[in-house]
N, C-alpha and C positions, 0 to 999 in steps of 0.2 A: 171934508177938507176944503180949504180955500183954493180956488183955481185948479182943482184936481192935482195938487202937489202936496208932498209930505215934508217939504223943507222945514216948516215950522214945528213939526212933530218931533219930540225929543227921543223917540224910539229908534234905536240903531237899525232895527229890522225895516222900519218905514223908510229910512234914508237909503238903505241898500236896495229896497224895492224901487225906489225913485230912480236909481241909477241903472239897475240891471234887471228889473222886474218883468220884462216882456220876453216872450219865447224867442224871438229872433236874437236878442242880445245874448241870452244864455247859450243859444246854439252857436253863435259866432265865437263866443268865449270857449265853448267846448272844442270847436274846430281849431281855434288858435292853440289850444293846449295839445292838439293832435299834430301840430306843426304847420298848419296852413297860415300863410302870411299875406297872400295877394288877393286883390279884389276878385279876380276871375276864379280863383280857387274857392273862395267863400261862396260865390254865386253858383258855381257848378255843384258844390257839395250840398247847398241848402235849397237850390231851386228858387231863390228869392229874387224879387224884382230889383233891378239896379237902383231905383230911387229909394226903396226901403233900405237896401243894404248900405247905400251912401249915408242915409240919415243915422242908421244904427252905428256904423263905424265912426262917424263924426261924434256922436254922443259918447261912445265908449272912449274915444280919444280925449274929448273934453273932460270926462270924469276921471281921467288918469288911469284907465285900465289897459289901454293900448297906446302905443306911440307910433307915429309915422316915421318912416325912414326912406330916403331916396335910394333906390337900387339901380336906377338907370337915368342918365342925364339926357340921352337922345334915343328915343323920346323920353321925356320925363315920366318916370314911373315910381310909385311909392308902394311900400309894403307896410303891414301893420304887425307890430311886435308886442307881445305881452310886457307890461311893466311889472315891477315887483308886486304892486297891488293886484294886477290881473293874475299873476302867478299864484298869489295867495288864495284865489278863488277856487282852485282845483279841488280842495277837500269839500267845499260847498257843493260843487257840481257832482262830485261823487256821492255825497249824501243825498242829493236830489235823485240821482240814479238809483241808489239803494232803496229809497222810498218807492220809486217807480217800479222797481223789480218786485217789491213785496206787494204793492197795491194795484199795479197796472200791468203786471207781468204776463199777460196772456201771450202765448206764442213764444217764439224764439227771440231773445233779446241779446244784445251785445254783452260780452263778458270782458272783464278787465283783469290782467295778470301783471304781477311784478316781473319786470323784464330780467332782473338778475336771478331771482329764485324760481320763476316759473309758476309760482303759486297764485291762485285766484285771490284777488283783493276782496275782502269782506269788510265793508266800511261800518264803523260805529263812531259815535261822538262821545268823547270822554271829557269830563271836567278835569282840567290839569291839576287843580288844587286838591280835590277830594279823591280823584280816581274813579268816581262813580260815573256810570253810563248816563248820559243826558236823557231825561225822561223817566228815570227810575226814582227820582226824589222830588219832593215838592219844591217849587221855586217861589221866590218873593221878588216882586218888581219894585224898584225904587226910582221914581222920577226925579229929575234934577232939583225941582223945588221942594222935595221931601228930604233932602240930604242934610 
């Protein structure tokens, strides 16, 4: 790829990886979904260097996944809130977690439960049109210049 970027690539997976494809960004988004909003909260949870955290929060904000909001004027302090696009990543994070549970699940791993029913969440990806579980049927890829 040119300049180590996927911007010119027509694949939506490549564009997503360009925006959130590093471990720190995914873990920041995980923590944002768990309710963390402040720089110090992310830093404590992740054990991440402040410079790396600043860069990742800036990138996630520039890509429209988080938005900054002033929560204190004196001293000026900002928090990071999920945007609608950031909120829509939760199923993706859960799919990554389910894959990890299946293929990297040695030892005790965090489990996720529906807060209303108390049942454990078991994640699967379903094609909305056919109802078929993703990965059980062949796929065809159509690039923009082939349409």
